PABA-405329 format. One record per residue (C-alpha): x, y, z. Coordinates in steps of 0.001 Angstrom, whole numbers, plus 500000, padded with zeros to 6 digits. Example, Ala and Ser with C-alpha at 12.3 -4.5 7.8 and 13.67 -1.06 7.14 Angstrom:
<drenpas>
+--------+--------+--------+
|      X |      Y |      Z |
+--------+--------+--------+
| 512300 | 495500 | 507800 |
| 513670 | 498940 | 507140 |
+--------+--------+--------+
</drenpas>
This chain:
<drenpas>
+--------+--------+--------+
|      X |      Y |      Z |
+--------+--------+--------+
| 874483 | 820564 | 836296 |
| 874742 | 818947 | 839744 |
| 877712 | 816738 | 840466 |
| 875553 | 813676 | 840833 |
| 871804 | 813144 | 840209 |
| 869529 | 814914 | 842719 |
| 867376 | 811809 | 842970 |
| 867861 | 808182 | 841835 |
| 865346 | 808791 | 839054 |
| 866738 | 811940 | 837457 |
| 868305 | 810226 | 834500 |
| 865716 | 807543 | 833734 |
| 864040 | 807773 | 830400 |
| 860315 | 806973 | 829945 |
| 861323 | 803901 | 827898 |
| 863598 | 802664 | 830714 |
| 860929 | 803084 | 833336 |
| 858339 | 801260 | 831277 |
| 860764 | 798445 | 830307 |
| 861340 | 795337 | 832408 |
| 864893 | 796440 | 833343 |
| 863473 | 799781 | 834487 |
| 861028 | 797972 | 836789 |
| 863932 | 796001 | 838291 |
| 865900 | 799205 | 838744 |
| 863051 | 800985 | 840527 |
| 862467 | 798018 | 842745 |
| 866165 | 798003 | 843683 |
| 866137 | 801704 | 844469 |
| 862952 | 801662 | 846478 |
| 863357 | 798347 | 848245 |
| 867087 | 797915 | 848419 |
| 866647 | 794225 | 847419 |
| 869843 | 792556 | 846301 |
| 867995 | 790542 | 843673 |
| 866653 | 793668 | 842005 |
| 870077 | 795386 | 842101 |
| 871659 | 792305 | 840488 |
| 868989 | 792310 | 837806 |
| 869917 | 795870 | 836961 |
| 873535 | 794891 | 836310 |
| 874942 | 794041 | 832838 |
| 874277 | 790464 | 831642 |
| 875705 | 788998 | 828473 |
| 878422 | 790610 | 826346 |
| 880336 | 793663 | 827446 |
| 880414 | 796712 | 825186 |
| 883457 | 796869 | 822901 |
| 884242 | 800432 | 823928 |
| 883226 | 803147 | 826407 |
| 884646 | 806492 | 827358 |
| 885739 | 805274 | 830833 |
| 886119 | 801896 | 832522 |
| 885968 | 801796 | 836319 |
| 887724 | 798818 | 837936 |
| 885989 | 798056 | 841241 |
| 882342 | 798229 | 842265 |
| 882769 | 799460 | 845828 |
| 881555 | 802808 | 846992 |
| 884479 | 804708 | 845440 |
| 884178 | 803061 | 842049 |
| 880417 | 803472 | 841831 |
| 880681 | 807181 | 842861 |
| 883262 | 807651 | 840092 |
| 881045 | 805922 | 837566 |
| 878021 | 808022 | 838496 |
| 880096 | 811163 | 838170 |
| 881373 | 810143 | 834710 |
| 877900 | 809203 | 833490 |
| 875781 | 812040 | 834851 |
| 878183 | 814956 | 835478 |
| 880489 | 814363 | 832496 |
| 877701 | 812894 | 830357 |
| 880056 | 810156 | 829069 |
| 879713 | 806446 | 828698 |
| 881075 | 804308 | 831535 |
| 881309 | 800664 | 832518 |
| 882144 | 799258 | 836015 |
| 883951 | 795978 | 836108 |
| 883545 | 794238 | 839483 |
| 885349 | 790985 | 840301 |
| 882809 | 789747 | 842863 |
| 879282 | 788631 | 842374 |
| 878098 | 791637 | 844320 |
| 878723 | 795364 | 844669 |
| 879916 | 797111 | 847809 |
| 883566 | 796078 | 848227 |
| 884396 | 796322 | 851905 |
| 880773 | 797215 | 852717 |
| 878564 | 794159 | 853212 |
| 875185 | 793617 | 854864 |
| 873969 | 790526 | 856677 |
| 870276 | 789775 | 857166 |
| 869276 | 788195 | 860469 |
| 866488 | 785559 | 860670 |
| 864020 | 788150 | 861972 |
| 864632 | 790362 | 858904 |
| 866909 | 792856 | 860677 |
| 870099 | 793856 | 858964 |
| 873608 | 794228 | 860489 |
| 876871 | 795112 | 858772 |
| 879687 | 792642 | 858229 |
| 881925 | 795408 | 856805 |
| 882184 | 799165 | 857032 |
| 879284 | 800531 | 859071 |
| 879792 | 803862 | 860863 |
| 879405 | 807492 | 859983 |
| 880187 | 810547 | 862047 |
| 880731 | 814335 | 862158 |
| 882606 | 815940 | 859255 |
| 881889 | 812893 | 857036 |
| 879713 | 815106 | 854896 |
| 880298 | 813457 | 851513 |
| 878977 | 810035 | 852505 |
| 876143 | 811744 | 854411 |
| 875090 | 813731 | 851328 |
| 875209 | 810590 | 849110 |
| 873149 | 808586 | 851604 |
| 870535 | 811317 | 851810 |
| 870353 | 811517 | 848033 |
| 869800 | 807756 | 847850 |
| 867197 | 807770 | 850603 |
| 869304 | 805900 | 853169 |
| 868761 | 807205 | 856677 |
| 870995 | 806966 | 859737 |
| 870436 | 806217 | 863409 |
| 872587 | 806915 | 866433 |
| 874884 | 804151 | 867712 |
| 873580 | 803182 | 871160 |
| 875739 | 805035 | 873609 |
| 873660 | 805374 | 876789 |
| 875149 | 803946 | 879991 |
| 878611 | 802829 | 880977 |
| 881421 | 801260 | 878969 |
| 883465 | 798372 | 880294 |
| 887245 | 797755 | 880548 |
| 888872 | 794375 | 881281 |
| 892502 | 794750 | 882241 |
| 894704 | 792077 | 883893 |
| 891538 | 790047 | 884429 |
| 889770 | 792833 | 886302 |
| 886530 | 794254 | 885027 |
| 885707 | 797947 | 885477 |
| 882766 | 800051 | 884371 |
| 883434 | 803656 | 883429 |
| 882050 | 806706 | 881600 |
| 883958 | 808909 | 879168 |
| 886485 | 807870 | 876527 |
| 889351 | 806395 | 878618 |
| 889163 | 803904 | 881540 |
| 889875 | 805896 | 884761 |
| 892966 | 803914 | 885684 |
| 895191 | 806368 | 887627 |
| 898265 | 804410 | 886498 |
| 897761 | 805289 | 882833 |
| 895355 | 808227 | 882848 |
| 898003 | 810978 | 882743 |
| 900076 | 809114 | 880107 |
| 897027 | 808464 | 877957 |
| 895929 | 812112 | 878100 |
| 899365 | 813379 | 877164 |
| 899724 | 810894 | 874287 |
| 896322 | 811937 | 872921 |
| 897248 | 815627 | 873212 |
| 900610 | 815151 | 871545 |
| 899172 | 813092 | 868676 |
| 896625 | 815806 | 868014 |
| 899326 | 818523 | 868042 |
| 901575 | 816649 | 865640 |
| 898728 | 815696 | 863338 |
| 897565 | 819343 | 863197 |
| 900884 | 820317 | 861645 |
| 900443 | 818008 | 858650 |
| 899119 | 819028 | 855251 |
| 896720 | 816163 | 854544 |
| 897369 | 816379 | 850821 |
| 901150 | 815991 | 851279 |
| 902153 | 814754 | 854719 |
| 905522 | 813790 | 853324 |
| 906324 | 817569 | 852992 |
| 906487 | 818126 | 856748 |
| 910003 | 818960 | 858021 |
| 909779 | 816003 | 860471 |
| 908226 | 813585 | 857987 |
| 911341 | 811403 | 857584 |
| 911930 | 811299 | 861299 |
| 908361 | 810408 | 862148 |
| 908217 | 807879 | 859343 |
| 911338 | 806118 | 860502 |
| 909717 | 804858 | 863685 |
| 906620 | 802904 | 864529 |
| 903718 | 804123 | 866604 |
| 904742 | 801529 | 869191 |
| 908360 | 802674 | 869492 |
| 907183 | 806270 | 869799 |
| 904654 | 805336 | 872490 |
| 907246 | 803491 | 874543 |
| 909646 | 806443 | 874265 |
| 907038 | 808936 | 875320 |
| 905156 | 807228 | 878173 |
| 906084 | 806180 | 881657 |
| 903550 | 803337 | 881890 |
| 903726 | 801057 | 878870 |
| 900248 | 799730 | 879615 |
| 899190 | 802687 | 877436 |
| 900482 | 800691 | 874464 |
| 897984 | 797952 | 875223 |
| 895282 | 800597 | 875428 |
| 896175 | 801991 | 872066 |
| 896035 | 798499 | 870604 |
| 892295 | 798533 | 871272 |
| 892214 | 801390 | 868762 |
| 894705 | 800250 | 866099 |
| 893470 | 796682 | 865834 |
| 889886 | 797577 | 864895 |
| 890912 | 800764 | 863043 |
| 893794 | 799398 | 860974 |
| 893726 | 795642 | 861447 |
| 897306 | 796089 | 862673 |
| 899375 | 796420 | 865862 |
| 901231 | 799538 | 867002 |
| 904578 | 798091 | 865925 |
| 903421 | 797548 | 862383 |
| 902317 | 801150 | 861785 |
| 904477 | 804064 | 860826 |
| 904106 | 807010 | 863232 |
| 903803 | 809411 | 860259 |
| 901101 | 807272 | 858699 |
| 899075 | 807249 | 862006 |
| 899507 | 811006 | 862412 |
| 898266 | 811522 | 858818 |
| 895355 | 809181 | 859494 |
| 894378 | 811255 | 862474 |
| 894860 | 814508 | 860515 |
| 892497 | 813058 | 857844 |
| 889749 | 812697 | 860509 |
| 888161 | 816021 | 859749 |
| 887426 | 818217 | 856757 |
| 888530 | 821466 | 855177 |
| 887133 | 823479 | 858061 |
| 887814 | 821126 | 860989 |
| 891201 | 819752 | 861970 |
| 891358 | 816028 | 862387 |
| 891702 | 814784 | 865980 |
| 892279 | 811478 | 867751 |
| 889029 | 811972 | 869586 |
| 886946 | 812390 | 866436 |
| 888546 | 809307 | 864928 |
| 888137 | 807070 | 867972 |
| 884967 | 808244 | 869772 |
| 881362 | 807142 | 869462 |
| 879534 | 810324 | 870492 |
| 880803 | 813176 | 868302 |
| 883174 | 810738 | 866621 |
| 883579 | 808426 | 863651 |
| 881441 | 805732 | 865308 |
| 878502 | 807989 | 866106 |
| 875833 | 806653 | 863706 |
| 874932 | 803718 | 861371 |
| 872662 | 803344 | 858396 |
| 869110 | 802093 | 858674 |
| 868970 | 798940 | 856532 |
| 872781 | 798606 | 856511 |
| 875546 | 800471 | 854788 |
| 875500 | 798207 | 851692 |
| 872226 | 799873 | 850723 |
| 874311 | 802756 | 849463 |
| 876322 | 800818 | 846790 |
| 873261 | 798711 | 845987 |
| 871204 | 801798 | 845202 |
| 874058 | 803460 | 843347 |
| 874383 | 800330 | 841139 |
| 870686 | 800431 | 840491 |
| 870814 | 804017 | 839324 |
| 873644 | 803065 | 836938 |
| 871276 | 800506 | 835381 |
| 873267 | 798032 | 833210 |
| 876567 | 799890 | 833477 |
| 877905 | 797529 | 836172 |
| 879287 | 794098 | 835181 |
| 879700 | 791534 | 837991 |
| 882017 | 788517 | 837987 |
| 884454 | 790488 | 835824 |
| 887846 | 790516 | 837483 |
| 890391 | 792564 | 835517 |
| 893692 | 790812 | 834796 |
| 895385 | 793135 | 832289 |
| 895338 | 796847 | 831424 |
| 897298 | 797833 | 828263 |
| 897749 | 801387 | 827022 |
| 898449 | 801901 | 823351 |
| 897372 | 804015 | 820382 |
| 895761 | 806568 | 822638 |
| 893453 | 804112 | 824396 |
| 893329 | 801697 | 827324 |
| 892436 | 798074 | 826655 |
| 890970 | 796547 | 829805 |
| 891036 | 792710 | 829828 |
| 888570 | 791023 | 832181 |
| 887171 | 787562 | 832685 |
| 884103 | 788663 | 830666 |
| 885931 | 790246 | 827730 |
| 888073 | 793224 | 826571 |
| 886852 | 796804 | 826598 |
| 888520 | 799813 | 824982 |
| 888341 | 803119 | 826865 |
| 889787 | 806574 | 826718 |
| 890386 | 806562 | 830462 |
| 890421 | 804005 | 833276 |
| 889755 | 804596 | 837007 |
| 891065 | 801896 | 839331 |
| 889134 | 801710 | 842616 |
| 890143 | 798506 | 844262 |
| 892286 | 797724 | 847345 |
| 895945 | 798587 | 846733 |
| 897270 | 795008 | 846916 |
| 894736 | 793949 | 844232 |
| 896296 | 796418 | 841792 |
| 899472 | 794313 | 841885 |
| 897480 | 791376 | 840531 |
| 896903 | 793215 | 837249 |
| 899296 | 792837 | 834316 |
| 900237 | 796338 | 833317 |
| 901508 | 797578 | 829917 |
| 903433 | 799724 | 830171 |
| 904513 | 798562 | 833631 |
| 903691 | 800636 | 836674 |
| 906583 | 803026 | 837589 |
| 908899 | 801415 | 840161 |
| 907994 | 803900 | 842954 |
| 904326 | 803264 | 842391 |
| 904787 | 799539 | 842513 |
| 906924 | 799796 | 845645 |
| 904229 | 801900 | 847330 |
| 901608 | 799231 | 846632 |
| 903910 | 796453 | 847788 |
| 904327 | 798302 | 851116 |
| 900592 | 798876 | 851640 |
| 899241 | 795531 | 852965 |
| 895610 | 795192 | 853906 |
| 894968 | 794946 | 857610 |
| 894040 | 791638 | 859228 |
| 890529 | 792051 | 860584 |
| 887309 | 790137 | 860975 |
| 883971 | 791103 | 862496 |
| 882247 | 788637 | 864791 |
| 878625 | 789263 | 865899 |
| 876718 | 787441 | 868589 |
| 872917 | 787887 | 868340 |
| 870723 | 787731 | 871448 |
| 866960 | 787840 | 872101 |
| 867398 | 791249 | 873659 |
| 870246 | 793731 | 874219 |
| 870453 | 792542 | 877803 |
| 873483 | 794728 | 878642 |
| 871375 | 797862 | 878271 |
| 869168 | 796835 | 881167 |
| 872339 | 796497 | 883272 |
| 873283 | 800104 | 882455 |
| 875931 | 799294 | 879814 |
| 876220 | 800647 | 876314 |
| 877891 | 797629 | 874722 |
| 881303 | 799285 | 874200 |
| 884138 | 797460 | 875783 |
| 887876 | 797102 | 875613 |
| 890162 | 794393 | 876899 |
| 893894 | 793817 | 877084 |
| 893648 | 790114 | 876314 |
| 891570 | 787496 | 874570 |
| 889678 | 787428 | 871291 |
| 887552 | 790476 | 872022 |
| 889883 | 793504 | 872273 |
| 887070 | 795941 | 871284 |
| 883336 | 795494 | 871449 |
| 880395 | 797582 | 870150 |
| 876579 | 797371 | 870387 |
| 875721 | 796357 | 866803 |
| 871971 | 795996 | 867425 |
| 869456 | 797058 | 864725 |
| 867799 | 800458 | 865403 |
| 864565 | 798978 | 866836 |
| 866496 | 796965 | 869403 |
| 864219 | 793907 | 868879 |
| 867308 | 791744 | 869081 |
| 870645 | 792511 | 870699 |
| 873882 | 792218 | 868845 |
| 877413 | 792474 | 870311 |
| 880181 | 793052 | 867792 |
| 883808 | 792093 | 868241 |
| 886602 | 793492 | 866047 |
| 889264 | 790837 | 865832 |
| 892303 | 792468 | 864267 |
| 896077 | 792570 | 863995 |
| 897909 | 790011 | 866150 |
| 894571 | 789110 | 867775 |
| 893361 | 787991 | 864296 |
| 896561 | 786021 | 863738 |
| 895767 | 784137 | 866963 |
| 892018 | 783690 | 866684 |
| 891185 | 784388 | 863021 |
| 893035 | 781270 | 861910 |
| 891171 | 778939 | 864307 |
| 888177 | 776785 | 863389 |
| 884856 | 778661 | 863475 |
| 883692 | 776604 | 866485 |
| 886859 | 777301 | 868515 |
| 886863 | 780978 | 867576 |
| 883169 | 781266 | 868482 |
| 883963 | 779900 | 871935 |
| 886708 | 782425 | 872530 |
| 884689 | 785391 | 871239 |
| 881732 | 784535 | 873450 |
| 884019 | 784148 | 876447 |
| 885374 | 787571 | 875675 |
| 881853 | 789035 | 875625 |
| 881052 | 787243 | 878900 |
| 884141 | 788788 | 880576 |
| 882771 | 792196 | 879648 |
| 878983 | 791756 | 879964 |
| 878331 | 788691 | 882025 |
| 877546 | 785047 | 881439 |
| 874391 | 785770 | 879540 |
| 876675 | 786590 | 876624 |
| 877618 | 782914 | 876389 |
| 874231 | 782005 | 874998 |
| 873396 | 783823 | 871737 |
| 870624 | 782733 | 869368 |
| 872913 | 783259 | 866404 |
| 876621 | 783786 | 865736 |
| 877781 | 785624 | 862569 |
| 881296 | 786376 | 861320 |
| 883101 | 787674 | 858254 |
| 886763 | 786912 | 857861 |
| 888000 | 789652 | 855532 |
| 891577 | 788375 | 855003 |
| 889976 | 785269 | 853491 |
| 887947 | 787249 | 850931 |
| 889750 | 786872 | 847584 |
| 889110 | 790260 | 846056 |
| 889742 | 792266 | 849233 |
| 892523 | 790427 | 851088 |
| 891845 | 792074 | 854446 |
| 890210 | 795049 | 856154 |
| 889511 | 797779 | 856975 |
| 892255 | 799650 | 855173 |
| 895657 | 799238 | 853559 |
| 898229 | 800607 | 856035 |
| 901835 | 801768 | 855806 |
| 904804 | 800691 | 857915 |
| 907955 | 802754 | 858448 |
| 909700 | 804596 | 855576 |
| 906823 | 804283 | 853132 |
| 904661 | 807454 | 853265 |
| 907583 | 809887 | 853350 |
| 909354 | 808154 | 850410 |
| 906599 | 806876 | 848128 |
| 903554 | 808834 | 849306 |
| 903702 | 811345 | 846412 |
| 902748 | 808515 | 844045 |
| 899469 | 807662 | 845760 |
| 897242 | 809761 | 843424 |
| 899621 | 810347 | 840461 |
| 897971 | 809053 | 837294 |
| 899660 | 806253 | 835293 |
| 899211 | 807522 | 831768 |
| 895459 | 807253 | 831130 |
| 894820 | 805434 | 834430 |
| 893548 | 807327 | 837498 |
| 893343 | 806099 | 841084 |
| 890339 | 806073 | 843362 |
| 889639 | 804028 | 846566 |
| 889472 | 805309 | 850101 |
| 893245 | 805005 | 850589 |
| 893771 | 807800 | 848037 |
| 891564 | 810333 | 849838 |
| 892986 | 813336 | 851687 |
| 890183 | 813292 | 854284 |
| 888715 | 810253 | 856029 |
| 891054 | 807873 | 854285 |
| 890044 | 804372 | 855183 |
| 886378 | 805325 | 855666 |
| 883333 | 805416 | 853407 |
| 883535 | 809232 | 853331 |
| 887076 | 808940 | 851987 |
| 885798 | 806470 | 849365 |
| 883226 | 809025 | 848114 |
| 885754 | 811831 | 848077 |
| 888242 | 809766 | 846115 |
| 885636 | 808649 | 843603 |
| 884695 | 812224 | 842831 |
| 888283 | 813355 | 842591 |
| 889359 | 810585 | 840226 |
| 886329 | 811058 | 838019 |
| 886959 | 814806 | 837775 |
| 890566 | 814091 | 836774 |
| 889549 | 811526 | 834151 |
| 886700 | 813690 | 832909 |
| 889051 | 816468 | 831883 |
| 890301 | 814207 | 829108 |
| 887107 | 812565 | 827897 |
+--------+--------+--------+
</drenpas>
């Protein structure tokens, strides 16, 4: 039997197709409409018992649930705290009907698990616009450039050497146990920032790297353990391809190469539809007790008994659950030292992608202001233009706490510094402030500071009795990305399935 259904319809009975719920399910699968996907979720009372409860209806949790239901042929229930599925993946529909992403969006080479899942669900991709020049704003000076690094002779050599050294160090790590490396303790005792300053002549390189860490982690270089960053880079590959800084950070041939037509949330929406009424929304879990050979999962919608539980929610959210027995002290400490990044996405919508006519691709970096990194976030047909700003780390702590009107002003000024005054006049402004979302607490990933990964890392996937751990942070490849979420969902379901 295949690991997951070969098509969204493989496991529909004739009765389900002919029934009203089946019509809603088919509509959700074919059209991707949120209303239809919601209709396919469980309303009313929860079942008293199932083989496996999955906590969290993001990509990882839904993948795990599909694996349990269709590969293991066991009963499953997903409990999702929000009124929607998708977790850190969220679509936004523009007035003209186009869709952009307010959460995770990109897919690139070696991310084969999310690619296979999207293909199975009928979600296609398109290439991120990358024609033309990028723009850099440094010390108030604007410069157009091609390639991956601004051609500033003062930092070019340092930047190249840093990138080379990071790749070399990352290549030495075993992605399944980076704490086992002989230098793990040494690398984990310092921050990326302290290592950069010790290994560069021009410390402007630190500011350049901030344009990678703030969007990528929602954190600054002095908040991130060097070992954690090296592991993150090592994870940016697969079993046949070593992870590299370039693959993690680049657009062409990198993690930002493509996006999904119709938005990335189509993937969890269509997965939820194929699960029919096995997904319960508005069901935050507040207690998990293990006794008498079972797990008793207490949620806002009732208590469910299960043989196994898979927890697939952001690490800090796990700490909000009352555990009996309590989590082991090292596991709890690990979670306490894995905060979510501070990140929001701000999109300015224009009548046209005007920067393209000026020979620019929409990618920009800056050493100051609200827009430290910019991307072209336009829909595939380009009928409207969208500039995206990642506002993360200390930049979020400055601008993310402002009023919307004040932040909008600063974001548009940041776009104008990169792409000209036409950027000051969008037809719509959209933002999603992830640290303010109750059941996520930040984005894009939970990160680790010094002395965490080397000490507590071995607990990241270790089951707690009958409880198994999913979520992108537990993946050994593409941790922090949608591909990592898929991998982790399959792995956790396979573990749990051995005991069902």
